[in-house]
Structure formats: structure tokens, C-alpha cells
C-alpha positions as MATLAB code, in Angstrom:
seq = 'MQRITETLAQIKGVPVIIGLTLVILSLLGHFIPGLSFLAWDDLLLHLGLIIGLGGLLFTDTL';
ca = [
       0.000    0.000    0.000;
       2.838    2.360    0.791;
       4.396    1.756   -2.627;
       1.096    2.641   -4.320;
       0.747    5.895   -2.395;
       4.352    6.835   -3.146;
       3.756    6.253   -6.850;
       0.558    8.305   -6.781;
       2.390   11.090   -4.970;
       4.857   11.352   -7.839;
       2.207   11.361  -10.570;
      -0.710   13.315   -9.111;
      -3.128   13.082  -12.052;
      -3.316    9.293  -12.230;
      -6.586    8.786  -10.275;
      -8.314   11.474  -12.325;
      -7.102    9.933  -15.596;
      -8.235    6.466  -14.480;
     -11.641    7.841  -13.456;
     -12.053    9.675  -16.758;
     -11.130    6.534  -18.683;
     -13.742    4.494  -16.802;
     -16.429    7.103  -17.459;
     -15.577    7.155  -21.175;
     -15.696    3.339  -21.331;
     -19.114    3.421  -19.698;
     -20.302    6.002  -22.239;
     -19.049    3.887  -25.135;
     -20.806    0.883  -23.638;
     -24.127    2.691  -23.839;
     -23.785    3.670  -27.497;
     -21.949    0.738  -29.120;
     -24.064   -2.433  -29.032;
     -21.062   -4.804  -28.952;
     -19.713   -3.115  -25.822;
     -22.934   -3.162  -23.831;
     -21.287   -5.355  -21.190;
     -19.238   -2.277  -20.173;
     -22.392   -0.393  -19.223;
     -23.718   -3.173  -17.002;
     -25.499   -1.523  -14.094;
     -23.478    1.682  -14.664;
     -20.745    0.146  -12.541;
     -17.910    1.733  -14.545;
     -19.616    5.114  -14.445;
     -19.980    5.118  -10.679;
     -16.526    3.692  -10.090;
     -15.006    6.265  -12.450;
     -16.728    9.129  -10.674;
     -15.640    7.927   -7.248;
     -12.025    7.429   -8.313;
     -11.899   10.714  -10.246;
     -13.434   12.854   -7.533;
     -11.391   11.105   -4.870;
      -8.291   11.830   -6.911;
      -9.210   15.503   -7.060;
      -9.846   15.653   -3.335;
      -6.696   13.832   -2.285;
      -4.269   15.407   -4.770;
      -3.037   17.920   -2.217;
      -2.861   15.311    0.532;
      -0.694   12.895   -1.428;
];
């Protein structure tokens, strides 16, 4: 866990980029029929928002 936090401290935008990527994958899952499994229960959308907003909140802390 300490190694992960040290890595995130060096590259502060990683959680936001991961969250944005998950939200975009969820959006693509809604519009492309072959990728509908990505939009299952909006799990990626919610996870992306939590990770992205958490990354914004904890950027100064890390």
C-alpha cells in the first residue's frame, strides 16, 4: 500500500485519468451495441466518478 501511495504522490493526475477513462468506457458501452457489457449496471460510471473525484480531493494530501 505504501508503494502505491508513493507512486501516486509522484504522478498526481493518475486517479483522475483512471476515473475519466472508466467514465468514457461506460459512455461507449451505452452507445456501441457490442460493448454493452461495459455499461452493465453503470458500474464503470460510478466507479469512475468515485475514483476521479477522490483523486481531485486527495491530490493535495498525497
